[in-house]
Structure formats: C-alpha cells, structure tokens
Residue frames relative to the residue before (quaternion, step in Angstrom):
aa qw qx qy qz dx dy dz
X 1.0000 0.0000 0.0000 0.0000 0.00 0.00 0.00
X 0.3171 -0.7541 0.5520 0.1615 3.53 -0.98 0.92
X 0.4921 -0.5806 0.5401 0.3592 3.53 -1.25 0.41
X 0.1962 -0.7883 0.5765 0.0876 3.57 -1.13 0.64
X 0.2694 -0.7402 0.5977 0.1493 3.54 -0.95 0.96
X 0.1274 -0.7724 0.6210 0.0388 3.53 -0.90 1.02
X 0.0493 -0.8063 0.5891 -0.0200 3.59 -0.62 1.17
X 0.3705 -0.6891 0.5758 0.2374 3.56 -0.97 0.87
X 0.2188 -0.8018 0.5483 0.0923 3.57 -0.49 1.23
X 0.8107 -0.0866 0.1198 0.5665 3.57 0.87 -0.93
X 0.1400 -0.7254 0.6649 0.1098 3.51 -1.23 0.69
X 0.1172 -0.7959 0.5922 0.0458 3.53 -0.96 0.85
X 0.0690 -0.7814 0.6182 0.0490 3.55 -1.25 0.37
X 0.1899 -0.7914 0.5784 0.0556 3.53 -0.75 1.13
X 0.2823 -0.8197 0.4779 0.1415 3.55 0.03 1.36
X 0.6375 0.5393 -0.3409 0.4320 3.58 0.99 -0.80
X 0.6633 0.4760 -0.2992 0.4939 3.60 1.01 -0.78
X 0.6166 0.5472 -0.3445 0.4490 3.58 1.04 -0.78
X 0.6745 0.4907 -0.2982 0.4640 3.57 0.89 -0.89
X 0.6947 0.4786 -0.2770 0.4601 3.56 1.02 -0.75
X 0.8453 0.2638 -0.0764 0.4582 3.61 0.93 -0.83
X 0.7048 0.4505 -0.2873 0.4666 3.63 1.06 -0.46
X 0.5896 -0.5860 0.4299 0.3524 3.56 -1.08 0.71
X 0.7414 0.3956 -0.2161 0.4971 3.59 0.96 -0.89
X 0.3684 -0.7409 0.4817 0.2886 3.58 1.28 -0.17
X 0.8177 -0.2458 0.1640 0.4940 3.56 -1.11 -0.63
X 0.5163 0.6337 -0.4179 0.3966 3.59 1.24 -0.19
X 0.5183 0.6415 -0.4170 0.3820 3.60 1.21 -0.34
X 0.2235 -0.8154 0.5048 0.1744 3.59 1.04 -0.72
X 0.6997 -0.4537 0.3404 0.4344 3.56 -1.34 0.01
X 0.7746 -0.3303 0.2500 0.4779 3.57 -1.32 0.10
X 0.3112 -0.7825 0.5084 0.1800 3.60 -0.67 1.05
X 0.6753 0.5392 -0.2848 0.4149 3.61 1.22 -0.35
X 0.8073 0.2384 -0.0928 0.5318 3.56 1.01 -0.82
X 0.1493 -0.7909 0.5908 0.0562 3.55 -1.03 0.85
X 0.6156 -0.5429 0.4120 0.3957 3.58 -1.15 0.60
X 0.7680 0.3220 -0.2629 0.4873 3.54 -0.90 0.97
X 0.4848 0.6439 -0.4531 0.3807 3.62 1.18 -0.25
X 0.0725 -0.7823 0.6165 0.0515 3.60 -1.08 0.71
X 0.0871 -0.7569 0.6476 0.0125 3.48 -1.24 0.74
X 0.2125 -0.7577 0.5981 0.1517 3.56 -1.23 0.47
X 0.2600 -0.7306 0.6194 0.1227 3.51 -0.91 1.11
X 0.1512 -0.8255 0.5415 0.0499 3.57 -0.72 1.09
X 0.6923 -0.4894 0.2682 0.4574 3.57 1.23 0.17
X 0.7666 0.4055 -0.2969 0.3997 3.50 -1.48 -0.11
X 0.5729 -0.6425 0.3458 0.3733 3.60 1.17 0.70
X 0.4334 0.6951 -0.4636 0.3378 3.60 1.21 0.44
X 0.3933 -0.7212 0.5280 0.2154 3.53 -0.71 1.16
X 0.4972 -0.6440 0.4781 0.3308 3.60 -0.92 0.82
X 0.5745 -0.6043 0.4353 0.3396 3.56 -1.09 0.78
X 0.8056 0.2695 -0.2237 0.4778 3.56 -0.96 0.93
X 0.5346 0.6249 -0.4049 0.3996 3.58 1.29 -0.06
X 0.5482 -0.6083 0.4631 0.3390 3.61 -1.15 0.57
X 0.4513 -0.7078 0.4707 0.2716 3.64 -0.66 1.02
X 0.6628 0.4971 -0.3214 0.4585 3.62 0.97 -0.76
X 0.6477 0.4940 -0.3199 0.4838 3.59 0.97 -0.77
X 0.6038 0.5646 -0.3537 0.4375 3.58 1.05 -0.76
X 0.6352 0.5184 -0.3303 0.4676 3.59 0.94 -0.87
X 0.6789 0.5179 -0.2850 0.4355 3.58 0.96 -0.89
X 0.8161 0.3006 -0.1424 0.4726 3.61 0.86 -0.88
X 0.4257 0.7468 -0.4501 0.2420 3.60 1.21 -0.23
X 0.6230 0.5504 -0.3535 0.4289 3.63 0.93 -0.79
X 0.6825 0.4774 -0.2782 0.4784 3.58 0.96 -0.86
X 0.6209 0.5331 -0.3304 0.4702 3.57 1.05 -0.80
X 0.6672 0.5061 -0.2898 0.4634 3.55 0.90 -0.96
X 0.6453 0.5222 -0.3180 0.4580 3.59 0.98 -0.83
X 0.6602 0.4864 -0.3070 0.4830 3.59 0.92 -0.89
X 0.6246 0.5416 -0.3355 0.4516 3.59 0.99 -0.76
X 0.7101 0.4466 -0.2436 0.4868 3.56 1.08 -0.79
X 0.6433 -0.5736 0.3161 0.3965 3.61 1.22 0.06
X 0.3020 0.7698 -0.5134 0.2294 3.59 1.21 0.34
X 0.2161 -0.7635 0.5979 0.1137 3.52 -1.16 0.71
X 0.1392 -0.7974 0.5850 0.0502 3.53 -0.95 0.95
X 0.4083 0.6480 -0.5184 0.3803 3.57 1.19 0.54
X 0.5745 -0.0797 -0.8129 -0.0533 1.72 -2.13 1.23
X 0.4394 0.7098 -0.4670 0.2917 3.67 1.16 0.08
X 0.7582 0.2366 -0.1485 0.5892 3.55 1.07 -0.73
X 0.4870 -0.7106 0.4386 0.2560 3.56 -1.07 0.74
X 0.7276 0.3356 -0.2233 0.5551 3.57 1.29 0.10
X 0.4812 -0.6602 0.5004 0.2866 3.56 -0.96 0.88
X 0.8229 0.2373 -0.1713 0.4869 3.58 -1.03 0.77
X 0.5917 0.5448 -0.3596 0.4730 3.58 1.21 0.55
X 0.0821 0.7554 -0.6490 0.0380 3.50 -1.16 0.73
X 0.2534 -0.7328 0.6091 0.1668 3.59 -1.10 0.72
X 0.0049 -0.8097 0.5834 -0.0640 3.55 -0.70 1.13
X 0.1213 -0.7939 0.5875 0.0992 3.56 -1.24 0.21
X 0.5182 -0.6040 0.4923 0.3525 3.54 -1.23 0.47
X 0.5197 -0.6821 0.4375 0.2709 3.56 -1.22 0.43
X 0.3760 0.6904 -0.5254 0.3255 3.60 1.14 0.46
X 0.2914 -0.8146 0.4820 0.1385 3.57 -0.33 1.23
X 0.6865 0.4483 -0.2837 0.4972 3.56 1.23 -0.29
X 0.7915 0.1574 -0.0564 0.5879 3.59 1.14 -0.76
X 0.0727 0.8486 -0.5227 0.0369 3.62 0.73 0.95
X 0.1780 -0.7438 0.6368 0.0978 3.54 -1.26 0.66
X 0.2027 -0.7777 0.5880 0.0913 3.58 -0.89 0.99
X 0.1531 -0.8092 0.5670 0.0148 3.52 -0.93 1.07
X 0.2615 -0.6632 0.6671 0.2162 3.54 -1.32 0.52
X 0.1119 -0.7750 0.6215 0.0239 3.54 -0.85 1.04
X 0.0562 0.8372 -0.5331 0.1083 3.58 -0.41 1.24
X 0.4294 -0.6763 0.5359 0.2665 3.55 -0.94 0.92
X 0.3150 -0.7364 0.5702 0.1828 3.56 -0.99 0.86
X 0.5023 -0.6246 0.4960 0.3340 3.57 -1.11 0.67
X 0.5504 -0.6420 0.4274 0.3198 3.55 -1.06 0.74
C-alpha cells in the first residue's frame, strides 16, 4: 500500500442555496475546516489524517484507498496514481486531488 497525498484544490460556496436551505443562510460561509492548498497524508489502515473533515473523509475514503492500493485512472487522468474527488456537501463542496506518493 502506498501513502497518499490529499490536497484541497478548491472550496466553493453557493450563497443562493445557503439562503434557501441552511439555518444560518449565507452567513454559514464555505467549509470552515478545509482551505485551498491544505495537504494531508494518508498512511493506511483506514486512519483519517489528523485535521481532516470527518464527513469529507467518508465521501472520499473509497477513492483514497483505491489509489493507495495502486488503482489506475488513466486514460481519464493524465497522471498515474491520481484521482480528483469531492465531498458531497452540495452547498459548500470541497474538491481534492488524491495522489499516490512514491515509496
């Protein structure tokens, strides 16, 4: 199993949906836990990296585990051992690059 680097590529926030559906409305703001450029390293054994969002972890763990085990997503991605994933928060989504690290 390979270690996997998880990088926050983008955080988004849809104010119109927040106003329509969240108790706090647009005051809720984007994801409060993760910021663009944050990096984490998955070292195996299904252990979530420290400081990572537990809800996002549930959403992306399958992809992280697959990359750790050597899954290939070429020809869809231009780099071996890479997958782009996102959490399922429809109002405050976070997009991640998940990359296998060389041993």
